[in-house]
N, C-alpha and C positions, 0 to 999 in steps of 0.2 A: 285361219286360226292356228296357233301353234299346238304342239302336243300337250297333253295333260301334264300338270306340274309333276316333276320327278321322272317322267317317262324318258326324256332325253338322257338324263343322268343314268338311268337304269340301262338304257341301250348301250351307252359307252362302257359301262361296267361289264355288261354281258359280253360285248365284243372282246374286251380284255381277257375275261375268264375263258371264253371260247378258244382264244389263241393259246392259252395255257393248257388246254386239253379237255377240261370239264369244269362244271361247277361243283360245289359240295365240299371244297377244302376250307371254306370259312365257317367258323362256328355258327354265325347267324343263319346260314343256309340250312343247318340241320333242323331248324324248327319249322321249316316249310312242310305243310301237310301233303303237298303234291309231288314231293321229291323223296326218293329212297337212294341212299348212297351205296355205291359199289366202287371198288378200286378203279379210279379213272373213268367212271361212268355214272350216269344219272338215269334212273328209271322214272319215266313220267307216268303218273297214275291219272287217267281221265276222270273228270268230275262226275262220274256216274257209275253204276254197277257195271262190271265187265260184260257181261252178257245178259241183259234183259231177263233176269229171273232164273237163269240156269247157270249156277256156279258149278264148276267141275268138282267132283267129290274128292274130299280129303281122305287118303287111304289110312287104314287102321294099323294093326300091329306091325312093328318095324323089325327088320333084321339088318345087321350090319353088312356092308358090301365094300368092294374096293374098285378103284379105277386107276389106270396108268397116268391120267392127267392130274387127277385130284383124288387122294385116298378117301375123301368123304363125298365124292361126286355121286355115288349111287348107293341106295339103300333099298333092299327088297322089302316089300310090304304085302300084307294080306288083310282083307276086310270081308267080313260076313255080316249080314243083318237081315232084319225083317221089318215090314211096315204094314200097318192095318189102316184102311181107309173106311171111315164110318160117315153116314149121312144123317141129317136130322129127320128126313122123311124116309120111311121104309121103302117106298117105290117112287121112281121118277115119273115124269109126264108120260113116258112110253110104257110104263108098267113093269120096269126092270128094277130089281134090287141090286144096286151097284156096290154094296159093301164087299170089300175084297181084302185079301191077305197076300202080301208079296214077300218073296225071299230073293236074296242075291248073294253072290260071292265074287270076289275080285282078287287078282294078284297083280302086282305092279312094282314100279320102282320110281324113286325120285332121283334127279340128276342135277349136276352142276359142273359143266365143263368149262374150266378156266374162267368162271364168272362171265362167260359170254352167252351160253345157252343153259337155261335153268328151267326146271319144271317137273312134271310127274306124268306117268303113263300107266294105264292099267287095262287089263283084259279080264273078262269074267262072263257070268251067266246069270240071268234073272228069270223068275217065273212069278206070275200073279194069278191067283185063283179067286173066282167070284162066287158069292153066296148064291146068286141066282143060277140055277142049273141050265138055263137057256143061254147063258153067256159063256163063250169059249175062253179057256185059260190063255194067257199071253206068256209066251216063253221066247227066249232068244239070247244070242251071244251079245256081249256089250264091249265097247271100246271107248275109253274116256282118256282124255289127255289135256294138259294145259302147259304149253311150252312158251317161253319168252326168250327172244334173241335180242341182245343189246347190240344193235347194228353199229351205232355210234354213240357218242356221249349225249346226243340230243334225240336220238331216234330209237324206238323199240318196236319190235314186231312180235305179235302174239298169235298163236295158233291153238284153237280150242275145239275139242271134239267131245260131244256128250251123247249118251244113250239113255232113254227114259221111256216110261209108259205114261201117256197122258190120257186124261178122262175125255169122254164124249157124251153127248145127249142123243145120239142116233139110236133109234129103237133096234134092239137085237144086236148091236155092235158093242163088243166088250170095251174097246179103247184103241188107242193108236200107239204102235211101237215106233218111237221117234228117234231118228239119228240126225244130229245137227253139227255142222262144221262152221267155224267162224274164224276169219282172218282179220286182224286189226293192226293198224299202223298208227303210232302216236309220234308226233314230232313237235318239239318245243322250239318255236322261232325265238322266243325269249322265255325267261322263267315264268312270266305272267301271261304268255300267249301260246296256247297249245292247240294243235290241230289233230283231228282223228279221222281216219278213213277206215271203214268197216264193210266187210262183205260176208254174208251168211247164206248157207244153203241147208235146208232141212227136208227130210223125207218122212212123211207120216203114212205108215202102213196100217190100215184099219182092220183089226182082227174081227172076223165075223162078217166081213164084207170084202168085195173085190176092189174097193176104193183105195187108191194110192194118190196122195197129194205131194207135190214138190214145191217147196216155198223158197223164195229168195228175198233177201233184204240187202240193200246197199245204202250207205249213209255217209255224209260228210258233216263234221261238227267242228266248231271252234269255241274254245273256252278262254275267257279273259278274266284274270285274277284282279279284282278291284282292291281287295285286301287279302291278308292271309286267311281270313275266314269267309270271305264273300266272293262268289264266282258269278260271272255272267256268261251264259251259254246260248249259242244258236245252232240248230241242226236241221239239215234236210235229209229226209229218208224216203226211199223208193221201195215199195213192197209189191210183190206179185206172187200169184200162186197158179200152178197148172194142176188140174185133176183129171184122172181118166174117166170120171163121171161127169157128164155134161151139166152145165149150170153152176159149177162150183169154182170156176176160175174168177180171179179178181186182180185188179191193178190199181195201185193207190200212190199218191204223192202226199207226203206229210212234212209240214214245216213246224218247227218248235222253237220257242224263245222262252228262256226262263232264268231264274237266279237260284243259287244254292248257297245255303249257310252251313259251313263246316266248322265245328268246334272240337 
């Protein structure tokens, strides 16, 4: 059987545009939801959230900065905040009151080096206090970043670092101080066919326990654009965890097939 109607024509057009250097010069391409234009480059946005529920924080109050490459490449930023976590039940199954109040502060910068490397980096400190006196407070230094490198007109590389405090149901354990790093590569074989490779490593340090877990995820995904609003996606994901406490290791293979409607 031949290719779907219109695919051969799109291939020929893509090859012509690739020889020119990049897509995005035609007005019609500016309407595509999966493309973002930069001078001579295209950023491919995968048809799913960047990182499975952990978006890098957007920094707050901004101050102007300068850079030798681009006068607007760097801007110093400061962010402070607080967060209160309440639960419907006053006590969990282990008899702990996990209501807590957290504070954090960050200083960082945004950057844009010649439209090739863009993103933001921040460094700070956080603390979380629990209403239950038996639960130890969680404190620590934080490092968060979200950097994107436009390697070619069709390939982007993203490096993401996040620091957070995650909840737990372990009796007598306050929570996990979590640091996670993700490397993601997106490549557009065609405007309608995008492949994604991703590798993540996370460390969960449980406060109130000696337990430390190291998590890994590696995945391969392919997204096919049926129309401008409809995506077909397949993904294979391999997940595993090593813990210093016996009985908490696991190893899993995950296959996913789905469709996404984007309007």
